[in-house]
C-alpha positions in Angstrom: 0.0 0.0 0.0 1.3 3.4 -0.9 1.8 6.2 1.6 -1.0 8.2 0.1 -3.3 5.1 0.2 -2.4 4.4 3.8 -3.0 8.0 4.9 -6.3 8.1 3.1 -7.4 4.9 4.9 -6.7 6.4 8.3 -8.4 9.7 7.4 -11.5 7.8 6.3 -11.6 5.7 9.4 -11.6 9.0 11.4 -13.9 10.9 9.0 -15.2 14.1 10.6 -12.8 13.9 13.5 -9.4 15.7 13.6 -6.3 13.5 13.8 -2.9 14.9 14.1 -0.1 14.4 11.6 2.1 13.1 14.4 -0.5 10.4 15.2 -0.7 9.3 11.6 3.1 9.4 11.3 3.5 7.1 14.4 0.8 4.7 13.2 2.5 4.3 9.8 6.1 4.6 11.0 6.7 7.5 8.7 8.0 11.1 9.0 5.5 14.0 9.5 6.9 15.4 6.2 5.9 12.3 4.4 2.4 12.6 5.9 2.2 16.3 4.9 3.2 15.4 1.3 0.5 12.6 1.1 -2.1 15.0 2.5 -1.3 17.6 -0.2 -1.5 14.9 -2.9 -4.9 13.8 -1.7 -6.1 17.5 -1.7 -4.9 17.8 -5.3 -6.9 14.6 -6.1 -10.0 16.5 -4.9 -10.4 15.1 -1.4 -11.8 17.6 1.1 -9.3 17.7 4.0 -9.3 20.5 6.6 -6.0 21.4 8.2 -6.3 23.1 11.6 -3.3 24.2 13.7 -2.8 22.2 16.9 -5.6 19.9 15.9 -4.5 18.1 12.8 -6.4 16.9 9.7 -10.1 16.3 9.3 -11.5 14.4 6.3 -14.7 16.1 5.3 -17.5 14.5 3.3 -16.7 14.0 -0.3 -17.8 11.6 -3.0 -14.6 10.6 -4.7 -14.6 7.0 -5.6 -11.6 5.3 -4.0 -10.5 1.7 -3.3 -9.9 2.7 0.3 -13.4 4.2 0.6 -15.0 1.0 -0.7 -12.9 -1.3 1.4 -13.9 0.6 4.5 -17.5 -0.6 4.2 -16.9 -4.2 3.0 -18.2 -6.9 5.4 -15.7 -9.3 7.0 -17.4 -12.2 5.1 -16.9 -10.5 1.7 -13.9 -11.9 -0.1 -10.9 -9.8 -1.0 -11.8 -7.6 -4.0 -9.1 -6.1 -6.2 -10.4 -2.6 -6.9 -9.1 -0.5 -9.8 -10.6 2.9 -10.4 -9.9 4.9 -13.6 -11.1 8.3 -14.7 -12.2 7.5 -18.3 -12.8 4.4 -20.4 -14.7 3.4 -23.4 -16.3 0.4 -21.7 -15.6 -1.2 -18.3 -16.7 -4.6 -19.7 -14.3 -4.5 -22.6 -11.4 -3.3 -20.6 -12.0 -5.9 -17.9 -12.2 -8.6 -20.5 -8.7 -7.6 -21.7 -7.5 -7.6 -18.1 -8.9 -11.1 -17.6 -7.1 -12.4 -20.6 -3.9 -10.8 -19.3 -4.3 -12.7 -16.0 -6.4 -10.5 -13.7 -7.6 -12.4 -10.6 -11.2 -13.4 -9.8 -13.1 -10.7 -7.8 -11.5 -7.8 -9.8 -13.6 -4.7 -9.8 -13.1 -2.0 -12.4 -14.8 1.3 -11.8 -14.9 4.3 -14.1 -16.0 7.9 -13.6 -16.6 8.5 -17.2 -17.6 5.8 -19.8 -17.4 7.1 -23.4 -18.9 4.1 -25.2 -21.6 2.8 -23.0 -23.0 -0.5 -24.1 -26.2 -2.4 -23.1 -27.7 -5.6 -24.4 -27.6 -6.1 -28.2 -24.7 -3.6 -28.4 -26.9 -0.6 -27.8 -25.6 2.5 -26.3 -27.2 3.8 -23.1 -27.2 7.2 -21.4 -24.4 7.8 -19.0 -23.0 10.9 -17.3 -19.5 11.9 -16.3 -20.1 14.3 -13.4 -20.1 11.8 -10.5 -23.9 11.3 -10.7 -23.6 7.7 -11.8 -22.0 4.5 -10.7 -20.4 2.4 -13.5 -18.4 -0.7 -12.8 -17.7 -4.3 -14.0 -16.9 -7.3 -11.8 -14.8 -10.2 -12.9 -15.4 -13.8 -11.7 -13.6 -16.9 -12.8 -16.5 -19.3 -13.1 -15.7 -22.6 -14.8 -19.3 -23.4 -15.4 -21.6 -24.4 -18.3 -22.9 -21.9 -20.7 -26.4 -22.3 -19.4 -25.5 -21.1 -15.9 -24.3 -17.6 -16.9 -27.8 -16.2 -16.4 -27.6 -16.8 -12.7 -25.0 -14.1 -12.4 -27.4 -11.5 -13.9 -30.1 -12.6 -11.5 -27.8 -12.3 -8.5 -26.6 -8.9 -9.6 -30.1 -7.6 -10.1 -31.2 -8.7 -6.6 -28.0 -7.4 -5.0 -28.5 -4.0 -6.6 -32.1 -3.9 -5.5 -31.1 -4.7 -1.9 -28.4 -2.1 -2.0 -30.9 0.6 -3.1 -33.4 -0.4 -0.5 -30.7 -0.1 2.2 -30.6 3.6 1.6 -34.0 4.4 0.2 -37.4 3.4 1.6 -38.8 2.3 -1.7 -39.6 -1.1 -3.2 -37.2 -2.0 -6.0 -38.4 -4.4 -8.7 -36.7 -6.1 -11.7 -37.8 -6.2 -15.3 -36.7 -9.4 -16.9 -34.0 -10.0 -17.4 -31.5 -7.2 -16.5 -33.2 -3.9 -15.7 -33.8 -2.6 -12.1 -36.7 -0.3 -11.5 -38.0 2.0 -8.8 -41.7 2.4 -9.4 -42.1 2.5 -13.2 -38.7 4.0 -13.9 -35.4 2.3 -14.7 -32.6 3.0 -12.3 -30.0 0.4 -13.3 -29.0 -1.7 -16.2 -26.9 -4.9 -16.1 -24.8 -6.5 -18.9 -23.3 -10.0 -18.1 -20.8 -11.4 -20.6 -18.8 -14.7 -20.6 -15.3 -15.6 -21.7 -15.9 -19.1 -23.0 -14.0 -22.3 -23.9 -15.8 -23.6 -27.0 -14.2 -27.0 -26.8 -15.3 -27.8 -23.3 -18.6 -25.8 -23.5 -17.7 -24.1 -20.2 -17.4 -20.5 -19.1 -13.9 -19.6 -18.0 -14.9 -16.2 -16.7 -17.9 -14.0 -16.2 -17.9 -10.2 -16.5 -20.8 -8.4 -14.9 -21.3 -4.7 -16.0 -23.5 -2.5 -13.9 -24.6 1.1 -14.6 -26.7 2.8 -11.9 -28.1 6.3 -11.9 -27.1 7.7 -8.6 -27.9 11.4 -8.2 -29.3 12.5 -11.5 -32.4 14.7 -11.2 -35.2 14.7 -13.7 -33.7 17.6 -15.7 -30.3 15.8 -15.9 -31.8 13.2 -18.2 -32.4 13.8 -21.9 -36.0 14.9 -22.5 -37.0 11.5 -24.0 -35.9 9.6 -20.9 -37.3 11.9 -18.2 -40.5 9.8 -17.7 -38.6 6.5 -18.1 -35.6 6.8 -15.9 -34.8 7.8 -12.3 -32.0 7.7 -9.8 -31.2 6.2 -6.4 -31.4 9.8 -5.1 -33.6 11.6 -7.6 -33.4 14.9 -5.7 -29.7 15.0 -6.4 -28.7 14.9 -2.8 -27.2 11.5 -1.7 -27.2 10.5 1.9 -24.4 8.1 1.4 -21.2 8.1 -0.8 -20.8 6.1 -4.0 -18.1 4.2 -2.1 -20.6 3.0 0.4 -23.2 2.1 -2.2 -20.6 0.0 -4.2 -19.5 -1.7 -1.0 -23.1 -2.5 0.0 -23.7 -4.0 -3.5 -20.6 -6.2 -3.1 -21.6 -7.4 0.3 -25.1 -8.3 -0.9 -23.8 -10.0 -4.1 -21.2 -12.2 -2.4 -23.7 -13.1 0.3 -26.0 -14.4 -2.4 -23.2 -16.1 -4.2 -22.1 -17.9 -1.1 -25.6 -19.4 -0.7 -25.8 -20.9 -4.2 -27.2 -23.4 -5.0 -28.8 -24.4 -1.7 -30.6 -21.1 -1.4 -31.3 -20.1 -5.1 -31.6 -16.4 -5.8 -34.4 -17.1 -8.2 -37.0 -17.1 -5.4 -36.3 -13.4 -4.5 -35.9 -12.6 -8.2 -39.4 -13.8 -8.9 -40.8 -11.9 -5.9 -39.3 -8.7 -7.3 -40.5 -9.4 -10.8 -42.1 -6.5 -12.6 -43.4 -8.7 -15.4 -45.0 -11.8 -13.9 -48.8 -11.6 -14.4 -48.4 -8.7 -16.9 -49.1 -8.6 -20.6 -45.9 -8.5 -22.6 -44.9 -8.1 -26.3 -41.8 -9.6 -27.8 -40.1 -10.9 -30.9 -39.4 -14.7 -31.2 -37.8 -16.2 -34.3 -38.4 -12.8 -36.0 -42.1 -13.0 -35.4 -44.0 -10.6 -33.0 -45.9 -12.1 -30.1 -48.1 -11.0 -27.3 -49.0 -12.9 -24.1 -49.0 -13.0 -20.4 -45.7 -13.6 -18.5 -46.8 -16.4 -16.2 -43.5 -17.2 -14.3 -39.7 -17.2 -14.4 -38.4 -20.8 -14.2 -35.4 -22.0 -12.1 -33.0 -21.3 -15.0 -34.1 -17.7 -15.1 -36.1 -18.1 -18.3 -39.4 -16.2 -18.8 -42.4 -18.4 -19.4 -45.1 -16.6 -21.5 -48.6 -17.9 -22.2 -49.8 -16.6 -25.6 -53.4 -15.6 -26.5 -53.7 -19.0 -28.2 -52.9 -20.7 -24.8 -49.6 -21.9 -26.3 -46.5 -21.5 -24.0 -43.2 -20.0 -25.0 -40.1 -20.1 -22.9 -37.6 -17.2 -23.5 -34.0 -17.6 -22.5 -32.9 -14.3 -23.9 -34.2 -11.3 -25.8 -36.2 -8.2 -24.9 -39.8 -7.8 -23.8 -42.0 -4.8 -23.5 -44.8 -4.3 -21.0 -47.9 -3.2 -22.9 -49.1 -1.0 -20.0 -45.8 0.9 -19.8 
């Protein structure tokens, strides 16, 4: 750990309370000059640190994404996560895929402040901001599972995001099959899970889970065409927690769900949170348009739809629309 990182960790642990440079120096076995230099570097990075004569340094509330800030809130049961934060990338999923090929370990988390080529399902671009109002990251897991099991990671991610939001907001969060998280009738988060596969063995070597969450965007921050369709965790623009704490809460929930598989399958809670079960949906299947009622989501995460003809179709992928939305 670098001196700057070590100093930041101590300041975060004492956030809002003055701590002297001498105390920090003694704890890290460093000179006060080294501490002073680290403090100045942190200030240049944008951290709000107040220096008061005869009192020391006080870390004030700020919302800069840092590995130290995330790790501060990780539960003891959450496995070690390698956290990398960058200012700008085209795509966290694509960058993390390259890192995986180059040997990045499982549980690597790549977070970006600005994503210039956002990508959802079917290669579509989606709206993203670069002003600290969103949370964009990808998580790498080395899976060694069959192709058919990759959907479970999307389900776990959706449930974990829903739980994280409900930790800080007194609102019920629901999931639109298969990868969109909603508050009320408005989308707050999108998920894109991708696999690095071995065609010969028909297994998944690694899974990359990309997550984009609107954090503090207000209604007017969205393009006009999205204002009635999208929302944020804190739609008034004033977060009561940092993005670091939100990411850590998601990780705690995700790894808790992962540890319980398969004896306590996530599909039960996923179904309970479903926005589509019992609703009329439209979709395209084999290039033909269909309409029916979503009757359930099976244990594999597939959507079961009963058509107007009483025939049943099982969808493992694709996109549906709710006719009442």
